[in-house]
C-alpha positions, 0 to 999 in steps of 0.5 A: 423416318421412312416418309423423311427418306421420300423428301428432297434432300434439301428438306431432309438437311433442314429437318435434320438440322431442326432435330440436332438443335432440338436435342442440343447437339452443339456442332450444328449451325444456322445456314442463311438462305440466299435471301438472308446472305443477300441482306448480309451482304447488302448491310456490310457493304452499308456499313463499309461507306459509313451508312450506319445510325448514329447512337443519338439517331438510335435513342431517338428511335427507340424514343419514338417507338416507346422503347 
């Protein structure tokens, strides 16, 4: 624990989240990275404009990939 105190606050928070998840704390919440937030924003915009694959397109892709 002494070494953890020398780490940056952000890294300490990350370690704490992992420890809480490990011990089963139901209150812990995953936090998106800035990159993940940007990807989520992009996907919401795409969804709003209707740029989603159809069921038929998904079935075709799954078949192509052997899933």
